[in-house]
C-alpha positions in Angstrom: 93.9 -46.4 59.8 96.7 -48.4 60.9 97.3 -49.8 57.1 97.4 -45.9 56.0 99.8 -45.1 59.0 102.1 -47.8 57.8 102.3 -46.9 54.2 101.5 -43.5 53.8 105.2 -42.9 54.0 106.3 -45.3 51.5 103.8 -44.1 49.3 105.2 -40.2 49.5 108.7 -41.9 48.9 107.3 -42.9 46.0 106.2 -40.0 44.3 109.1 -38.0 45.8 111.4 -40.2 43.8 109.1 -39.1 40.2 109.9 -35.6 40.9 113.0 -34.4 39.0 116.1 -34.0 40.9 116.2 -31.0 39.7 113.1 -29.6 41.6 113.9 -27.0 44.5 115.5 -28.7 47.5 112.7 -27.3 49.8 110.2 -29.0 47.7 111.3 -32.6 49.0 112.3 -31.3 52.4 108.6 -29.7 52.9 107.2 -32.8 51.7 109.3 -34.8 54.3 108.4 -33.0 57.3 104.8 -32.4 56.4 104.5 -36.4 56.2 106.2 -37.0 59.3 104.1 -34.5 61.0 101.1 -36.4 59.7 102.6 -39.7 60.3 102.6 -38.3 64.2 99.2 -36.8 64.1 97.9 -40.4 62.7 99.6 -42.1 65.4 97.8 -39.8 68.3 94.5 -40.6 66.4 95.3 -44.4 67.2 96.3 -43.6 70.8 93.1 -41.7 71.3 90.9 -44.4 70.2 92.8 -47.3 71.9 91.2 -48.7 75.1 93.9 -49.7 77.6 92.1 -52.8 78.7 90.9 -54.0 75.4 93.7 -56.1 74.4 95.0 -56.1 70.5 93.0 -53.7 68.3 93.0 -51.8 64.9 93.5 -55.4 63.4 93.7 -55.8 60.1 94.1 -59.4 58.7 94.2 -60.3 54.6 95.4 -63.7 53.3 98.6 -62.9 51.8 100.1 -66.6 51.1 97.4 -68.7 51.5 99.3 -72.0 51.0 102.1 -71.4 53.8 99.3 -69.8 56.1 101.1 -66.2 55.6 98.6 -62.9 56.0 99.0 -59.6 56.2 97.8 -59.4 60.0 98.5 -56.1 61.9 97.3 -54.5 65.3 98.7 -52.7 68.4 98.2 -53.4 71.6 100.1 -51.8 75.0 103.6 -53.1 73.8 103.5 -51.8 70.3 101.5 -48.4 70.8 104.3 -46.3 72.7 106.8 -47.8 70.5 104.8 -46.7 67.4 104.2 -43.1 69.1 108.3 -42.8 69.8 108.9 -43.8 66.3 106.8 -41.3 64.7 108.0 -38.9 67.1 111.6 -39.4 66.2 111.0 -39.7 62.3 109.6 -36.1 62.5 112.6 -34.8 64.4 114.9 -36.5 62.1 113.0 -34.9 58.9 113.1 -31.4 60.8 116.8 -31.7 61.9 117.6 -32.4 58.2 116.3 -29.2 56.8 119.8 -28.3 56.2 120.8 -31.2 54.5 122.1 -30.6 50.8 123.5 -34.1 49.4 120.9 -35.9 47.6 117.9 -34.8 49.3 115.5 -36.5 47.1 116.6 -39.8 47.8 117.3 -38.8 51.3 113.7 -38.1 52.2 112.7 -41.1 50.4 115.0 -43.6 51.9 114.0 -42.3 55.7 110.3 -42.4 54.7 110.3 -45.8 53.4 112.5 -46.8 56.6 109.8 -45.2 58.8 107.3 -47.8 56.9 109.6 -50.7 58.0 109.4 -49.7 61.5 106.0 -48.7 62.1 105.2 -52.1 60.2 107.1 -54.4 62.3 106.2 -52.9 65.8 102.2 -53.4 64.3 103.1 -56.9 62.6 101.2 -59.9 64.1 102.4 -62.4 61.4 106.1 -64.0 61.6 106.8 -63.4 58.1 105.6 -60.0 57.8 107.5 -59.4 61.0 110.4 -60.9 59.1 109.7 -58.7 56.2 109.9 -55.6 57.7 112.9 -56.5 60.3 114.9 -57.4 57.1 113.7 -54.2 54.7 114.9 -52.0 57.7 118.2 -53.3 57.6 118.4 -52.7 53.3 117.2 -48.8 54.0 119.7 -48.4 56.7 122.6 -49.8 54.9 121.9 -47.1 52.5 121.7 -44.6 54.7 125.0 -45.2 56.1 126.9 -46.3 53.1 125.4 -43.1 51.1 125.5 -40.1 53.7 127.9 -41.5 56.4 131.4 -40.3 57.1 134.8 -41.2 55.7 134.4 -45.2 57.0 130.9 -45.5 56.2 131.0 -48.1 53.6 133.1 -50.4 55.7 130.7 -50.2 58.8 127.4 -50.0 56.7 128.7 -53.5 55.2 129.7 -54.6 58.6 125.9 -53.6 59.7 124.6 -55.4 56.8 126.5 -58.7 57.2 126.0 -59.1 61.1 122.2 -57.9 61.1 121.5 -60.0 58.0 123.1 -63.2 59.4 121.1 -62.5 62.6 117.6 -62.2 60.7 118.5 -65.6 59.0 118.8 -67.4 62.2 115.6 -65.5 63.0 113.8 -66.9 59.8 115.3 -70.5 61.0 113.3 -70.0 64.2 110.2 -68.7 62.6 110.1 -71.8 60.2 110.7 -74.0 63.1 107.5 -72.6 65.1 105.6 -73.1 61.7 106.6 -76.7 61.1 105.6 -77.2 65.1 102.0 -75.9 64.5 99.3 -77.9 63.9 97.7 -76.5 61.5 101.1 -74.9 60.1 100.7 -71.1 60.7 102.9 -67.9 60.8 100.4 -66.3 62.7 101.6 -64.8 66.0 98.2 -64.4 67.6 97.3 -67.9 66.7 101.0 -69.6 67.5 100.6 -67.5 70.9 97.1 -69.2 71.9 98.6 -73.0 70.7 101.8 -73.0 72.6 103.0 -75.4 69.7 106.3 -76.3 71.7 104.6 -77.2 75.1 106.4 -80.3 76.4 108.9 -80.5 73.7 112.0 -79.2 75.4 115.0 -79.9 73.0 112.8 -78.6 69.9 111.6 -75.4 72.0 115.5 -74.8 73.3 116.9 -75.0 69.8 113.9 -72.5 68.3 114.7 -70.2 70.9 118.5 -70.3 70.3 117.4 -69.2 66.6 115.2 -66.7 67.3 117.1 -65.2 70.4 120.7 -65.1 68.4 118.2 -63.3 65.7 116.9 -60.5 67.8 120.0 -60.1 70.0 122.4 -59.3 67.2 119.6 -56.6 66.4 119.3 -55.6 70.1 122.7 -55.5 70.2 123.9 -57.6 73.1 127.4 -58.8 73.9 128.8 -60.5 72.2 126.9 -59.6 68.9 127.2 -56.0 69.6 130.7 -55.3 67.6 128.5 -53.8 64.5 126.9 -51.0 66.4 129.6 -48.5 67.1 131.6 -48.3 63.8 127.8 -48.0 62.3 127.0 -45.4 64.6 130.1 -43.5 64.6 130.2 -43.4 60.4 126.6 -43.0 60.1 124.6 -39.1 59.5 123.5 -37.9 62.6 120.0 -38.9 61.9 120.9 -42.2 60.8 122.2 -42.8 64.4 119.0 -41.5 65.8 116.7 -44.0 64.0 119.4 -47.0 64.3 119.7 -46.0 68.4 116.0 -44.8 68.8 114.2 -47.6 66.9 115.8 -50.0 65.1 117.5 -51.4 68.4 114.0 -51.5 70.1 113.0 -54.3 67.1 115.2 -56.8 68.8 113.7 -56.2 72.5 110.6 -55.9 70.9 110.9 -59.0 69.4 111.6 -61.1 72.8 108.5 -59.6 74.6 106.2 -59.9 71.3 107.6 -63.4 70.2 109.9 -65.2 72.2 108.3 -65.0 75.6 104.7 -65.4 74.7 104.9 -68.0 72.0 107.9 -70.1 73.5 106.9 -69.9 77.4 108.5 -73.1 78.3 111.9 -72.7 76.8 112.0 -69.1 78.0 111.4 -70.1 81.6 113.8 -72.6 81.2 116.5 -70.6 80.1 115.7 -66.9 81.3 118.7 -67.2 83.4 121.1 -67.4 80.3 119.4 -64.1 79.0 119.8 -62.5 82.7 123.2 -63.0 82.6 123.8 -61.6 79.0 121.8 -58.7 80.1 124.2 -58.1 83.1 127.3 -58.3 81.0 125.7 -56.0 78.3 125.0 -53.4 81.1 128.5 -53.8 82.5 130.7 -54.3 79.6 128.7 -51.2 77.9 129.1 -48.6 80.4 132.9 -49.6 81.0 133.9 -49.5 77.3 131.8 -46.3 77.1 134.1 -45.0 79.7 137.2 -45.7 77.8 135.9 -43.7 74.4 137.6 -40.1 73.6 134.7 -39.7 70.8 131.7 -38.5 71.9 129.1 -40.1 69.3 131.1 -43.4 70.0 130.7 -43.0 73.9 126.7 -42.6 73.3 126.7 -45.7 71.1 128.2 -47.6 73.8 125.9 -46.8 76.2 123.2 -48.3 74.3 124.5 -51.5 74.9 124.4 -50.7 78.3 120.8 -49.8 78.4 119.3 -52.6 76.1 121.1 -54.7 78.6 118.6 -53.7 81.1 115.7 -54.5 79.4 117.1 -57.9 78.6 117.8 -58.3 82.6 114.4 -57.3 83.6 112.4 -59.7 80.8 114.8 -62.5 81.8 114.1 -62.0 85.5 110.3 -61.8 84.8 110.5 -65.7 84.3 111.7 -66.4 87.4 109.4 -68.9 89.2 108.5 -68.9 92.8 108.6 -65.1 93.0 106.0 -62.2 93.2 104.0 -61.4 90.4 103.9 -58.1 90.9 107.7 -57.5 90.6 107.7 -59.3 87.6 105.0 -57.4 85.9 107.3 -54.0 87.1 109.9 -55.4 85.4 108.3 -56.2 81.9 106.5 -52.8 82.3 109.8 -51.3 83.0 111.4 -52.6 79.9 108.9 -51.3 77.7 109.1 -47.8 79.2 112.7 -48.0 78.9 112.7 -48.7 75.1 110.6 -45.6 75.1 112.7 -43.5 77.1 116.2 -44.7 75.6 114.7 -43.8 72.0 113.8 -40.1 73.1 117.1 -39.6 75.2 119.4 -41.4 73.3 117.8 -39.9 69.8 118.5 -36.1 71.6 121.7 -37.3 72.3 122.9 -38.1 68.9 121.2 -35.1 67.6 123.3 -33.1 70.0 126.5 -35.0 68.8 125.7 -34.0 65.1 125.4 -30.5 66.5 128.9 -30.8 67.7 130.1 -32.4 64.6 128.6 -29.3 62.3 130.3 -26.8 64.5 133.9 -28.5 64.7 134.0 -31.7 62.3 135.4 -33.7 64.9 133.8 -36.1 67.8 136.7 -36.1 69.7 136.1 -34.6 73.3 139.8 -33.5 73.6 139.2 -31.0 70.9 136.8 -29.1 73.0 136.6 -27.2 76.1 134.4 -24.3 77.5 131.7 -24.6 74.9 129.4 -23.6 77.5 131.0 -20.2 77.3 130.0 -19.9 73.4 126.7 -21.6 73.6 124.8 -22.2 76.6 121.8 -23.2 75.4 123.7 -26.1 73.3 125.6 -26.9 76.4 122.1 -26.8 78.6 120.3 -29.2 76.2 123.3 -31.9 76.2 123.4 -31.6 80.1 119.4 -32.4 80.3 120.1 -35.3 77.6 123.2 -36.8 79.4 121.3 -36.7 83.3 118.0 -37.6 82.0 119.9 -40.6 80.1 122.0 -41.6 83.4 118.3 -41.9 85.4 118.3 -38.7 87.4 115.2 -38.3 89.3 112.3 -36.5 87.2 113.3 -37.7 83.9 111.7 -40.5 82.0 115.1 -42.7 82.3 114.6 -42.6 86.3 111.2 -44.3 85.9 112.4 -46.8 83.4 115.5 -47.9 85.6 113.6 -48.0 88.7 110.9 -50.0 87.6 113.6 -52.5 86.1 115.5 -52.6 89.1 112.6 -52.8 91.5 111.1 -55.5 89.4 114.2 -57.8 89.2 115.5 -57.5 92.4 113.3 -60.3 94.2 113.9 -62.7 91.0 117.4 -61.9 90.4 119.1 -60.1 93.4 122.8 -60.8 92.7 122.1 -60.0 88.9 120.2 -56.6 89.8 123.2 -55.7 92.6 126.1 -55.8 89.6 123.7 -53.9 87.0 123.3 -51.2 89.7 127.1 -50.4 89.2 126.3 -49.9 85.3 124.3 -46.9 86.7 127.4 -45.8 88.5 129.7 -45.8 85.8 127.5 -44.3 83.2 127.1 -41.3 85.2 130.9 -40.9 85.9 131.3 -41.3 81.9 128.5 -38.9 81.5 129.4 -36.3 83.8 133.1 -36.7 82.7 132.2 -35.7 79.5 130.0 -32.7 79.9 132.8 -31.4 82.0 135.7 -31.9 79.1 133.4 -30.4 76.4 131.6 -27.7 78.2 133.6 -26.7 81.4 136.8 -24.9 81.5 138.9 -22.8 79.4 137.8 -22.1 76.1 139.3 -24.5 73.4 137.5 -25.2 69.9 138.9 -27.0 66.6 138.8 -25.4 63.3 135.5 -24.1 62.7 133.1 -25.9 60.0 133.2 -24.2 56.7 130.0 -21.7 56.5 129.6 -21.5 60.4 128.6 -18.1 61.8 130.4 -16.7 64.7 132.8 -18.4 67.0 130.6 -21.4 67.8 126.9 -20.9 66.9 124.4 -21.9 69.4 121.6 -24.2 68.5 119.9 -22.7 65.1 116.2 -22.8 65.2 115.9 -26.0 63.4 118.3 -28.1 65.6 116.1 -26.3 68.7 112.9 -27.6 66.9 114.1 -31.4 66.6 116.0 -31.9 70.3 113.8 -29.9 72.6 110.9 -31.5 72.3 112.4 -34.9 72.6 113.8 -33.6 76.2 110.7 -31.7 77.1 108.8 -35.1 76.8 111.3 -37.0 78.6 110.5 -34.6 81.7 107.0 -35.3 80.9 107.1 -39.2 81.3 109.5 -38.5 84.3 106.9 -36.5 86.2 103.6 -37.8 85.0 104.3 -41.3 83.3 100.6 -42.4 84.1 99.4 -42.0 80.7 102.1 -44.2 79.2 101.8 -46.8 81.9 98.3 -47.1 81.8 98.9 -48.3 78.4 101.9 -50.5 78.9 100.5 -52.2 82.2 97.7 -54.5 80.9 99.8 -55.6 78.1 102.8 -56.3 80.4 99.9 -58.3 82.6 99.2 -60.4 79.7 102.7 -61.3 78.7 103.2 -62.7 82.2 100.1 -64.8 81.9 100.8 -66.3 78.8 104.7 -67.1 80.1 102.9 -68.9 83.3 101.0 -71.5 81.1 
């Protein structure tokens, strides 16, 4: 079932490319939505059959390159399953949102379906080379999405995105080869490497391997100072490209830290965890402060992603602190995973709503709008919900995630956590200011987009169908998070057990 879940979108994409481009646009869009819905159904079936205390499940292992110790090895546990479910939901939301897309729809749908395979495959990969393949292929797919369907500066932004993230992937590969050479027998299998702990007692070697893997994952996350590709990529990408970029692709970096860096390199991670804590706090504060300086609504949301990813790095760094309570450290790791899911849902919704704003006024500049709530009350309410949820207001998933991260990190790293609290205050200020500027006050609107109906159309059916379920799930997770936490917590405990070796 897991292999079918991963490969189905690419199989459908290949079939779509065999259909003549002259076929009705509705054919490609219907197949895209149907496939994304089937993917979500398969993911829910995997979730229903998953046993929270059962460790790695749905495993499949087939020899791929035997001479190099490479295999097609996949499986899911409490770290990967919530991210796969979030991924499937976001891709379905993107397919629904794109129902009015008119530009080269066949290729657009095929690229997103292929990208869905790379995302799901990476979260399920249990072999370093398989992880690397999916990691690299996601870069290629996103490059073409930004370059071909983005805005006026898309080619430059896509090239910068590709060069930065590809350079990060090369550093990642170098670290993987270092792990392979250290293992006896040589292998790229993550499960075997985790059990063997091949770099135990080899401080310098472990530091160099962690440096390579850490840089590769930090570029993808992204953290300061490797974040500079992110704002232009988001600003120039098509709306649903930004949704997948922020909601899913950024999580490949943070997930890699939890899946590879912490359990496979426990000694090196424990020794250098403070570095990741510092980078996390700097990302929290820098991302929030630079977001506050933005006048472009979409670019502002992009910088808040740097801020939110910083909280995750703070948590997983604090979890390695020696001599502190295990319960607090477990809470930090659980919060980090929950934050990945929450951020994907809420920031995905915010980017979809920024796309609605652009579709109406053809600009993301906040100064071009005022009093929009009078013309589009549902749109204003949805954006308000997404903004307040994103800043961590109680009752939303963002609060659960940030509370766990801060509560779990405060004991091990009190100074860093105290500084990170300022990030929440700054984020609240910038989001409330943006809401006030765009939606309140006297009505001021830019020239309407060609073909727009009415003075400023409220959310249309396909836009509501894409955005509102994400917000609804953000509320459900904020009020009843137990069904997700029950999946995450055993896996978090296992990560800490491996880290304590």
